[in-house]
N, C-alpha and C positions, 0 to 999 in steps of 0.2 A: 750733452753739452760740455765743452771744455773751456776753461779760461787759462790762457798761457801767460805766464809772467817771466819776462826777462829779469834775471836776478841783479846783475851788476848796474848800479846807479839807476835802477828802476824800483826794485824792491829793497835791496840793501843800498846804503848811502855811498858805498865804496866798492870798487871792483874786487870781488872775492879773491880771485887768484893772486892778485898782486899783494893784497894785504896778508894773505896766508904766507906768501913768499917772504914778506918783511918779518912776520912772526917767526918763521923757520930759520932764516939766515941772520937776522939782526940788521940794523940800519946800514952800517958801512957796506957790507957785502951786497945787501939788497940794492942799494943805490947804484953800485957798479953794474949789477946784472940788468937792472931796469934802464940804465943809461944805454947799455948795449942794445937792448930791445927797441928803445926809443930811436936810436940812430938807424936801425933797420927799418923801422916804420917810416921815418922821414925820407928814406930812399925809395919808398914805394914798394917795399917788399910785399909779396903776396900774403894776405892775412893767415892763410893756412900754414904757410912756412913760419910765420912769426909764432903761431901757436905751437907748432912742432918744436921750434927752438926753445920756447919756454919750458915745455915738458921734458926736454933733454936735461934740464937742470936736476931732474929727479932720478936720472938713470942710476940703477943699483940700489935704490932705497926700498926697503920692505914696505909693501902696501899697508900691512898692519901698523907699522910705525907712523905712517902718514895719517891713517884713519884715527889713531890715538891723538896725534897732534891736532888733527882737525877738531876733535871734541874740545880740547883745551883752548884752541884759537877761537872757536865759536862762542865759547863761554865768555871769553873777554869781550868779543864783539857784542854779544847779547847784553852784557852789563854796561856797555858804553865806555869801556876802558881803553879802546883802541882809536876809534874815529868819532867819538861822540855818539849821539843817538843812532842806533843801528839801522833803523828802517825809515824809508820815506813814508810818512804817515798816511797820505792819501792812497798810496798803492796798497798798503797793508789793510786799510779799510775796505778797499775794493775786493781784495782777496777774501776777507771775512764775509763780505756780502755775497760773493759767488758760492762760498761754502754753505752759507745759510740757505741759499736758494737751491742747494742740492747739486750744483755743478761740480764736475771734477776740476781740480786745480793742478797745473803743471808748472814746474820751475825749469826755466831754460837758461843755459849758461855756458860760456867758454871754459868755466872752471871744471874741476873734477870731483869725484865722490867725496874725498876727505873734506872738502869745503861744503858740499851740498847735503851730505847725509844728515848732519846735525840740524841744518836749517829745515830740511824736509820734516824731520821728526818734530821739531819745535812748532812748526806752522801747521802740521797735519796735511801737507800737500800729498796728492795722490800719485803724481808722476814726476820724474826728473829726466830731463833731456840734456845731456852734457857731453863734454869731451871724455872719452874713455881710454885711459892708458892701457898699453899692452903689458902683461905680466909674464915673467919667465916661470920656469918650473918650480922655482923656490918662492914664488910669490912676490918677487921684486920687480919694480918698474924697469922696463928695458930702455926707456927714453922715447919710445915710439907711441903713437896713439892710433886708434882705429878710425875715429871720425872727428877731426878737429872741428869744433862747433862754430864755424864761421857763419856769416849771414846766409849764405846759400845752403849750408848744412842745416840751419834752423828752419828754413823753408821746408826742406825735405822731412826733417824730424817732426814738425808740426803736422804736416799732411799725413805722414805715416801713423802718428799717434791718433789723429782723428779717425783714420780708417780702422785701426785696431780696436777702437772703442765705439765704432759705428756712429760717429758724429760727422755731420757735414761741416767742413771748414767755414762755410758761409754763415753758419749759425754760431760759430765759436768766437771767443773774445781774445784779444791780445793786448798786452801792455809792454811798452818798451820805449827806449829813447829814439830820437830821430836817426841816430847813427847806428849804434850797436844793435838796436831792436829791429832794424829795417827788414831783415829777412822774415822775422816773426810777424811783424805788422802787415806785411804784404800777403801773408798766408791765410788770414782770417777775415771774416765778414764784418767784425766789429772791432776795429783797431783803435787803440788809445795811446797817444804819445804822453809819456811821463817826463816832466821837467820839474826838478825840485823847486825851481823859482816860480813856476807858474802853475803848479799842480797838474791836474790831468786835463788833457785836451783831446776830445774825441775827434776822430777823423771821418766819422760816418756823416 
């Protein structure tokens, strides 16, 4: 049995990849980059292209540097110094309940390992399904990614993870928003919509 948790605005109160970018670039440059991405989204640009555009911002950056920054970023998030309380309480409670029941727990996100590795360690999650950057021979990000974790990619990733762990997706659980978590929620037999204003709403 696996419980899949969308990370952005489902488990964490803020989208991890954008808050990490704010941490890395600082507010003025961050605002410019996000405005550019927002304009592309408003034009109806394909989500996978948007994600690829985001990760090109890291081209040439050593992976080790980003992993180190991720540790410091998450520490600030964890202490509530960036966006206030880091977790949506109801979702965190659900994750702990699944762990207590002996279920595997999986984090699913458009973000990449520098954001998710410290979160996984902190929460004791078993799996991470995320966007994977391509590295060059020196361990630097090329700006390309293997699998941008769009809604469609989340569907494939959930089904693949369930098969690898001999779990029937119909028996698995999923937590996500009505928009970003759509692919995840459509992949499991026990989907739950998470809305910070209305707590958890089961779709079963």
